[in-house]
ROPAVEX-71964 format. One record per residue: residue in one letter; x, y, z of N, C-alpha, C, O in turn; residue number from 1. Coordinates in Angstrom, 1 decimal. Atoms other than C-alpha are relative to their C-alpha. Layout:
residues N
a, X, Y, Z, X, Y, Z, X, Y, Z, X, Y, Z, NUM
...
end
This chain:
residues 141
m, 0.1, -0.4, 0.9, 163.0, 86.2, 65.6, -0.1, 1.0, 2.0, 0.2, 0.8, 3.2, 1
k, 0.8, -1.1, -0.4, 161.4, 89.4, 67.3, -1.3, -0.3, 0.5, -2.0, -1.0, -0.1, 2
e, 1.5, 0.6, -1.5, 158.4, 88.8, 69.9, -0.3, 1.1, -1.3, 0.3, 2.0, -1.9, 3
i, 1.5, -0.7, 1.0, 155.0, 90.1, 67.7, -0.3, 1.9, 1.3, -1.3, 1.9, 2.1, 4
e, 0.8, -1.5, -0.7, 154.3, 94.1, 69.6, -1.6, 0.1, -0.2, -2.3, -0.3, -1.1, 5
s, 1.3, -0.5, 0.0, 151.2, 95.5, 70.8, -0.1, 1.0, -0.7, -1.2, 1.6, -1.0, 6
l, 0.4, -1.3, 0.6, 151.4, 98.0, 69.3, 0.8, 0.0, -1.6, 1.6, -0.8, -1.9, 7
v, 0.0, -0.2, 1.0, 151.8, 99.1, 65.9, 0.5, 1.5, -1.0, -0.5, 1.6, -1.8, 8
t, -0.6, -1.7, 0.2, 153.5, 103.0, 64.5, -1.5, -0.1, -0.9, -2.4, -0.9, -1.0, 9
d, 0.9, -0.3, 1.0, 151.4, 104.3, 62.3, 0.9, 1.2, -0.6, 1.7, 2.0, -0.1, 10
e, -1.3, -1.9, 0.5, 153.2, 107.3, 60.0, 0.4, 1.2, 0.6, 1.4, 1.8, 0.5, 11
r, -0.7, -1.2, -1.2, 152.7, 110.0, 62.6, 0.5, -0.6, 1.3, 0.6, -0.1, 2.4, 12
g, -0.8, 0.9, -1.3, 154.3, 107.4, 64.8, -1.0, -0.1, 2.1, -0.8, -0.1, 3.3, 13
e, 1.6, 0.2, -0.9, 151.1, 107.1, 67.1, 0.3, -2.1, -0.4, 0.5, -2.9, -1.2, 14
g, 0.2, 1.8, -0.3, 150.8, 103.5, 68.5, -1.4, -0.2, -0.4, -2.1, 0.5, 0.3, 15
a, 1.0, 0.7, -0.3, 147.5, 101.9, 67.4, -0.1, -1.6, 0.6, 0.7, -2.3, 1.2, 16
p, -0.6, 1.1, -1.0, 146.6, 98.9, 68.6, -0.2, -1.6, -1.3, -0.9, -1.7, -2.3, 17
n, -0.8, 1.1, 1.1, 148.3, 95.3, 66.7, -1.5, -0.9, -0.4, -2.2, -1.4, 0.5, 18
p, 1.2, 1.0, -0.1, 145.3, 93.2, 64.9, 0.5, -0.9, 0.0, 0.0, -1.7, 0.8, 19
e, -0.4, 1.0, -0.8, 147.2, 90.7, 65.1, 0.5, -1.0, 1.5, 1.1, -2.0, 1.6, 20
v, -0.1, 0.1, -1.3, 147.1, 90.6, 69.0, -1.0, 0.0, 0.7, -1.4, 1.2, 1.1, 21
r, 1.2, 0.2, -0.8, 144.0, 89.2, 70.9, 0.4, 0.2, 0.8, 1.5, -0.2, 1.3, 22
a, 0.0, -0.2, -0.8, 143.3, 90.4, 73.2, -1.4, -1.2, 1.5, -2.6, -1.0, 1.3, 23
y, 0.3, 1.0, -0.1, 142.0, 87.2, 76.0, -1.4, 0.6, 1.2, -1.2, 1.3, 2.2, 24
r, 1.2, -0.4, -1.6, 138.1, 87.9, 78.2, -1.1, -1.6, -0.2, -1.8, -2.3, -1.0, 25
p, 0.4, 1.5, 0.4, 137.5, 85.0, 79.5, -1.3, 0.8, 0.1, -1.4, 2.1, 0.0, 26
p, 1.4, 0.0, 0.4, 133.4, 84.4, 79.5, -0.4, 0.9, 2.2, 0.1, 0.9, 3.4, 27
r, 0.4, -0.6, -1.4, 132.0, 86.4, 82.7, -1.2, -0.8, 0.6, -2.1, -1.4, -0.1, 28
s, 1.6, 0.6, -0.7, 129.4, 85.1, 85.5, -0.4, 0.6, 0.2, 0.0, 1.8, 0.1, 29
y, 0.9, -1.3, -1.0, 127.0, 86.7, 87.1, -0.6, -1.3, 1.0, -1.3, -2.2, 0.6, 30
t, 1.1, 0.3, -1.4, 125.7, 85.4, 90.7, -1.8, 0.1, -0.4, -2.4, 0.8, -1.1, 31
a, 1.8, 0.2, -0.9, 121.9, 84.4, 91.9, -0.5, 1.2, -0.5, -1.1, 1.5, -1.6, 32
a, 0.9, -1.6, -0.2, 120.8, 87.9, 92.8, 0.2, 0.5, -0.8, -0.7, 1.1, -1.3, 33
y, 0.6, -1.3, 1.1, 122.4, 89.9, 90.2, -0.8, -0.6, -1.5, -1.2, 0.2, -2.4, 34
k, 1.2, 0.0, 1.1, 120.1, 87.7, 87.6, -1.0, 0.4, 0.5, -1.9, 0.5, -0.3, 35
k, 1.7, 0.0, -1.1, 117.3, 88.3, 89.9, -0.6, 1.6, 0.2, -1.6, 2.3, 0.2, 36
r, 0.3, -1.4, -0.3, 117.9, 91.4, 90.5, -0.8, 0.8, -1.7, -1.9, 1.1, -2.1, 37
i, -0.1, -0.3, 1.9, 118.6, 92.4, 86.3, -2.2, -0.5, -0.9, -3.1, 0.0, -1.5, 38
l, 1.8, 0.0, 0.7, 115.2, 90.5, 85.3, -1.4, 0.8, 0.7, -2.5, 1.1, 0.1, 39
e, 1.6, -0.5, 0.0, 112.8, 92.0, 88.0, 0.1, 1.8, -0.5, -0.8, 2.6, -0.9, 40
e, -0.7, -1.5, 0.9, 114.6, 95.6, 86.6, -0.2, -0.5, -1.9, 0.3, 0.5, -2.5, 41
y, 0.2, -0.1, 0.8, 113.8, 94.5, 83.1, -1.6, -0.3, -0.2, -2.5, 0.2, -0.9, 42
e, 2.1, 0.1, 0.4, 110.1, 93.2, 83.3, -0.6, 0.9, 0.1, -1.7, 1.0, -0.5, 43
q, 0.8, -1.0, -0.5, 109.2, 96.4, 84.9, 0.6, 1.0, -1.4, 1.1, 2.0, -0.9, 44
l, -0.7, -1.0, 1.0, 110.6, 98.5, 81.5, -0.8, 0.1, -1.3, -1.0, -1.1, -1.5, 45
d, 0.4, -0.2, 1.3, 109.0, 99.3, 78.2, 1.6, -0.2, -0.3, 2.7, -0.2, 0.3, 46
r, -0.5, 0.1, 0.8, 110.2, 98.6, 75.0, 1.6, 0.6, -0.3, 2.7, 0.1, 0.0, 47
a, -2.1, -1.0, -0.7, 113.6, 101.2, 75.0, 0.6, -0.1, 1.4, 1.8, -0.2, 1.5, 48
g, -0.6, -0.1, -1.7, 114.0, 101.2, 79.0, 1.1, -1.8, -0.5, 2.3, -2.0, -0.6, 49
k, -1.0, 0.9, 0.5, 114.6, 97.4, 77.7, 1.5, -0.4, -0.6, 2.4, -1.2, -0.2, 50
g, -0.9, 0.2, 0.7, 117.1, 97.5, 75.5, 1.3, 1.2, 0.3, 2.5, 1.2, -0.1, 51
a, -1.3, -1.5, -1.1, 119.1, 100.7, 77.5, -0.2, -1.0, 1.3, -0.4, -0.5, 2.4, 52
l, -0.7, 0.3, -1.1, 119.7, 98.0, 80.0, 0.9, -0.9, -0.5, 2.1, -1.1, -0.3, 53
l, -1.1, 1.3, 0.5, 121.1, 95.3, 78.4, 1.1, 0.9, -1.0, 2.1, 0.2, -1.2, 54
r, -1.5, -0.5, 0.4, 123.7, 97.7, 76.5, 0.2, 0.7, 1.3, 1.4, 0.8, 1.6, 55
r, -1.7, -0.4, -1.6, 124.4, 99.3, 80.2, -0.1, -0.7, -0.1, 0.0, -0.9, -1.3, 56
e, -0.6, 1.3, -0.5, 124.8, 95.9, 81.4, 1.0, -0.8, -0.8, 1.8, -1.4, -0.1, 57
g, -0.3, 1.2, 0.7, 126.2, 93.8, 78.4, -0.4, -0.7, -0.4, 0.3, -1.5, -0.9, 58
l, 0.5, 1.4, 0.1, 124.1, 91.6, 78.0, -1.3, 0.0, -1.3, -1.6, 1.0, -2.0, 59
y, 0.2, 0.9, 1.4, 122.0, 89.5, 75.1, -0.7, -0.4, 0.5, -0.5, -1.1, 1.5, 60
n, 1.3, 0.2, 0.1, 118.6, 89.3, 74.9, -0.7, -1.1, 0.2, -1.8, -1.2, 0.7, 61
q, -0.6, 1.6, 0.0, 119.3, 85.7, 74.7, -0.2, -0.6, 1.7, -1.0, -1.3, 2.3, 62
l, -0.9, 0.4, -1.9, 121.4, 85.4, 78.8, -1.5, 0.7, 0.9, -1.6, 0.6, 2.1, 63
i, 0.9, -0.2, -1.4, 117.8, 87.2, 79.8, -1.2, -1.1, -0.4, -2.1, -0.8, 0.4, 64
s, 0.8, 0.9, 0.6, 115.3, 84.2, 78.0, 0.9, -1.8, 0.7, 0.4, -2.9, 0.6, 65
h, -0.4, 0.7, 0.1, 117.6, 82.0, 79.2, -0.1, -0.4, 2.0, -0.4, -1.5, 2.5, 66
w, 0.2, 0.1, -1.4, 117.7, 82.8, 83.1, -1.4, 0.5, 0.3, -1.7, 0.5, 1.5, 67
r, 1.3, 0.2, -0.2, 113.9, 83.6, 82.8, 0.2, -1.8, 0.1, 0.5, -2.3, 1.2, 68
k, 0.3, 1.4, -0.2, 113.7, 79.6, 81.9, 1.0, -0.6, 1.7, 0.6, -1.6, 2.3, 69
q, -1.8, -0.2, -1.5, 117.0, 79.5, 85.3, -1.9, 0.1, 1.5, -2.5, -0.4, 2.4, 70
r, 1.4, -0.4, -1.2, 113.7, 81.0, 87.1, -0.5, -0.3, 0.3, -0.5, -0.6, 1.5, 71
d, 1.1, 1.4, 0.2, 111.0, 79.0, 86.3, 0.3, -1.6, 0.6, -0.5, -2.2, 1.3, 72
q, -0.6, 1.2, 0.0, 112.7, 75.9, 86.7, 0.5, 0.1, 1.9, 1.0, -0.9, 2.5, 73
g, -0.9, -0.3, -1.3, 113.9, 77.1, 90.4, 1.4, -0.4, 0.4, 1.7, -1.0, 1.4, 74
a, -1.6, -0.1, 0.2, 117.8, 77.3, 89.7, 0.6, 0.6, 0.4, 1.7, 0.3, 0.9, 75
f, -1.0, -1.2, -1.3, 118.7, 80.5, 91.1, -0.7, -0.5, 1.6, -1.3, 0.4, 2.2, 76
e, 0.1, 0.7, -1.1, 117.9, 78.3, 94.2, 1.6, -0.5, 0.1, 2.6, -0.1, 0.7, 77
a, -1.6, 0.7, 0.1, 120.4, 76.0, 93.4, 1.0, 0.4, 0.0, 1.9, -0.3, 0.6, 78
l, -0.8, -0.3, 0.2, 122.7, 78.2, 92.5, 0.6, 1.1, 1.0, 1.7, 1.6, 0.9, 79
d, 0.0, -0.7, -1.5, 122.4, 80.2, 95.8, 0.7, -0.4, 1.0, 1.1, 0.3, 1.9, 80
r, -0.4, 0.9, -1.0, 123.7, 77.5, 97.6, 1.6, -0.4, -0.6, 1.8, -1.0, -1.6, 81
p, -1.3, 0.5, -0.3, 127.7, 77.1, 98.2, 0.1, -1.3, -0.8, -0.5, -2.3, -0.9, 82
v, -1.0, 1.5, 0.7, 129.8, 74.9, 96.0, 1.2, -0.3, 0.9, 2.3, 0.2, 1.3, 83
g, -1.5, 0.6, -0.4, 131.9, 72.5, 97.2, -0.6, -1.0, 0.7, -1.3, -1.7, 0.0, 84
r, 0.7, 1.0, -1.3, 130.8, 70.1, 100.5, -0.3, 0.9, 0.6, 0.4, 1.9, 0.8, 85
p, -0.3, -0.7, -0.8, 129.3, 71.5, 102.7, 0.9, -0.5, 1.4, 1.4, -1.5, 1.8, 86
k, -0.6, 0.4, -1.5, 130.9, 72.3, 106.3, -0.4, -1.6, 0.7, -1.1, -2.6, 0.5, 87
a, 0.3, 1.1, -1.0, 131.2, 70.0, 108.9, -0.5, 0.8, 0.5, -0.3, 2.0, 0.4, 88
d, 0.2, -0.9, -1.5, 129.5, 70.7, 112.1, 0.8, -1.0, 0.8, 0.9, -2.2, 0.8, 89
p, -0.9, -0.4, -1.3, 131.7, 70.9, 114.8, 0.2, -1.1, 1.1, 1.1, -1.6, 1.8, 90
r, 0.4, 1.1, -1.4, 129.7, 68.7, 117.0, 0.1, -1.0, -1.0, 1.1, -1.5, -0.5, 91
d, -0.3, 1.2, 0.6, 129.9, 65.9, 114.4, 1.6, -1.0, 0.1, 2.0, -2.2, 0.2, 92
r, -1.6, 1.0, 0.2, 134.0, 65.7, 114.0, -0.1, -0.3, 2.0, 0.3, -1.4, 2.5, 93
e, 0.3, 0.3, -1.3, 133.3, 65.8, 117.9, 0.0, -1.7, -0.1, 1.0, -2.4, -0.4, 94
l, -0.1, 0.8, 0.4, 131.4, 63.0, 117.9, 0.7, -2.1, -0.8, 0.8, -3.3, -0.7, 95
a, -0.9, 1.3, 1.2, 133.1, 60.5, 115.4, 1.0, 0.2, 0.5, 1.6, -0.7, -0.1, 96
k, -1.1, -0.1, -0.8, 136.2, 61.5, 117.6, -0.1, -1.3, 1.0, 0.5, -2.4, 1.1, 97
l, -0.1, 1.0, -1.6, 134.7, 60.3, 121.1, -0.6, -2.0, -0.9, -0.5, -3.0, -0.2, 98
r, 0.3, 1.4, -0.1, 133.1, 56.8, 118.9, 1.0, -0.4, -0.1, 1.3, -1.4, 0.6, 99
a, -1.0, 0.9, -0.3, 136.3, 56.2, 118.2, 1.0, -0.2, 1.1, 1.8, -1.2, 1.1, 100
e, -0.8, 0.0, -1.1, 138.1, 57.0, 121.2, -1.2, -1.5, 0.8, -0.6, -2.5, 0.6, 101
k, 1.2, 0.9, -0.3, 134.8, 54.5, 122.7, 0.4, -1.2, -0.7, 0.6, -2.3, -0.2, 102
e, -0.2, 2.0, 0.6, 135.5, 51.5, 119.8, 1.8, -0.3, 0.5, 2.2, -1.5, 0.5, 103
k, -1.7, 0.2, -0.4, 139.7, 51.9, 121.1, -0.1, -0.6, 1.3, 0.1, -1.8, 1.4, 104
l, 0.2, 0.4, -1.2, 138.9, 51.8, 124.8, -0.2, -1.6, 1.0, 0.3, -2.2, 1.9, 105
e, 0.8, 1.4, 0.3, 136.4, 48.6, 124.2, 0.7, -1.0, 0.2, 0.7, -1.9, 1.1, 106
a, -0.6, 1.4, 0.6, 138.6, 46.6, 122.3, 1.5, -0.5, 1.5, 1.9, -1.6, 1.7, 107
e, -0.7, -0.1, -1.1, 141.5, 47.5, 125.6, -1.2, -1.0, 1.2, -1.0, -1.9, 2.0, 108
l, 0.4, 0.5, -1.6, 139.1, 46.5, 128.0, -0.7, -1.6, -0.2, -1.0, -2.3, 0.7, 109
g, -0.3, 1.9, 0.4, 138.5, 42.7, 126.0, 0.7, -0.6, 0.2, 0.7, -1.7, 0.7, 110
k, -1.2, 1.1, -0.6, 141.8, 42.2, 126.2, 0.5, 0.1, 1.3, 1.1, -0.8, 1.8, 111
a, -0.1, 0.2, -1.9, 142.1, 43.0, 129.9, -1.1, -0.7, 0.9, -1.0, -0.9, 2.1, 112
r, 1.3, 0.5, -0.1, 138.6, 41.3, 130.2, 1.5, -2.0, -0.2, 1.8, -2.8, 0.7, 113
t, -0.9, 1.3, 0.1, 141.5, 38.0, 128.6, 0.7, -0.2, 1.4, 0.6, -1.0, 2.3, 114
v, -1.3, 0.0, -0.5, 144.3, 38.8, 130.3, -0.6, -0.1, 1.5, 0.3, -0.2, 2.3, 115
i, 0.2, 0.4, -1.0, 142.4, 38.4, 133.3, -0.5, -1.2, 0.4, -0.1, -1.7, 1.4, 116
e, 0.4, 1.0, -0.1, 140.2, 35.1, 132.7, 1.1, -0.6, 0.0, 1.1, -1.5, 0.8, 117
v, -1.2, 1.1, 0.6, 143.3, 33.4, 131.6, 0.6, -0.1, 1.8, 0.4, -1.1, 2.5, 118
q, -0.3, 0.1, -1.8, 145.0, 34.6, 135.5, -0.5, -0.6, 0.7, -0.1, -1.5, 1.4, 119
g, 1.0, 0.9, -0.5, 142.1, 33.6, 136.7, 0.6, -1.4, -0.2, 1.7, -1.6, 0.3, 120
k, -0.7, 0.8, 1.0, 142.7, 30.2, 134.7, 1.5, -1.3, 1.4, 1.6, -2.1, 2.2, 121
l, -1.1, -0.2, -1.2, 146.0, 30.4, 136.2, 0.2, -0.5, 1.7, 0.6, -1.6, 2.2, 122
s, -0.8, 0.6, -1.4, 146.6, 30.5, 140.0, -1.6, -1.0, -0.2, -1.5, -1.9, 0.7, 123
a, 0.8, 1.7, -0.7, 143.0, 27.7, 139.7, 1.8, -0.9, -0.4, 2.7, -1.3, 0.3, 124
l, -1.3, 1.6, -0.4, 145.7, 25.2, 138.6, 0.9, 0.1, 0.8, 1.0, -0.7, 1.7, 125
l, -1.4, -0.4, -1.3, 148.8, 26.6, 140.5, -0.9, -0.5, 1.8, -0.1, -0.7, 2.7, 126
d, 0.3, -0.2, -0.8, 146.5, 26.2, 143.3, -0.4, -1.6, -0.1, -0.2, -2.2, 0.9, 127
q, -0.1, 1.1, -0.5, 145.6, 22.8, 142.6, 1.3, -1.1, -0.2, 1.5, -2.1, 0.6, 128
l, -2.0, 0.2, 0.0, 149.3, 21.7, 141.7, 0.5, -0.3, 1.1, 1.0, -1.4, 1.4, 129
a, -0.5, 0.2, -1.6, 150.1, 22.8, 145.2, -0.7, -0.8, 0.8, 0.0, -1.4, 1.5, 130
t, 0.1, 0.4, -0.6, 147.4, 21.3, 147.1, -0.5, -2.4, -0.5, -1.3, -3.2, 0.0, 131
s, 0.1, 1.2, 0.2, 147.7, 17.9, 145.3, 1.3, -0.6, 0.4, 2.3, 0.1, 0.4, 132
s, -0.1, 1.3, 0.0, 149.2, 14.7, 146.2, 1.6, 0.5, -0.7, 1.7, 1.1, -1.8, 133
p, -1.0, 0.2, 1.1, 153.6, 14.3, 145.6, -0.2, -1.0, -0.9, 0.1, -1.0, -2.1, 134
a, 0.4, 1.6, 1.5, 152.5, 10.7, 144.1, -0.9, 0.6, -0.9, -0.9, -0.2, -1.8, 135
d, 0.7, -0.5, 1.5, 150.3, 12.5, 141.5, 0.8, 0.1, -0.8, 0.7, -0.6, -1.9, 136
h, -0.6, -0.4, 0.8, 152.8, 13.9, 140.3, 1.1, -0.6, -0.4, 1.8, -0.2, -1.3, 137
r, -1.5, 1.1, 0.5, 155.6, 11.3, 139.9, -0.6, -1.4, -1.2, 0.0, -2.3, -1.8, 138
g, -0.1, 1.5, 0.6, 153.1, 8.7, 138.1, -0.4, -0.9, 0.6, -0.8, -1.9, 0.0, 139
e, -0.5, 1.2, -0.7, 153.2, 6.6, 141.0, -2.1, -0.1, 0.5, -2.9, 0.9, 0.7, 140
p, 2.1, -0.2, -0.7, 148.6, 5.5, 142.1, 0.5, 0.0, 1.4, -0.3, 0.0, 2.3, 141
end
């Protein structure tokens, strides 16, 4: 089957937009700075100027009302904040790295202390065995 063409030719041979093909236009998004600028400009104009501003910017009255509510509720400040997780402070990363290294070294130190303690006890036991009489080793009184 032949694909639908985006242009339909009329009797003059000129292309006209095909009514079956819809052009997708994603919804617009506005920055907080843009909203603030438009609201300030809108509120300084008379009725005819307001209509001209809305036509020029391609906006609707409903958007202006919504933006006013956002402004009054302090939402613009929230919109100005960057989206996503806040960036990690390099000092925090370095601090976490140093803490992990400290814990690792403390664990190694604990093991070393245990080994030294065992070696000390073993040395004392060997000294005790070396200084004791040979009769003690055979089980004779």
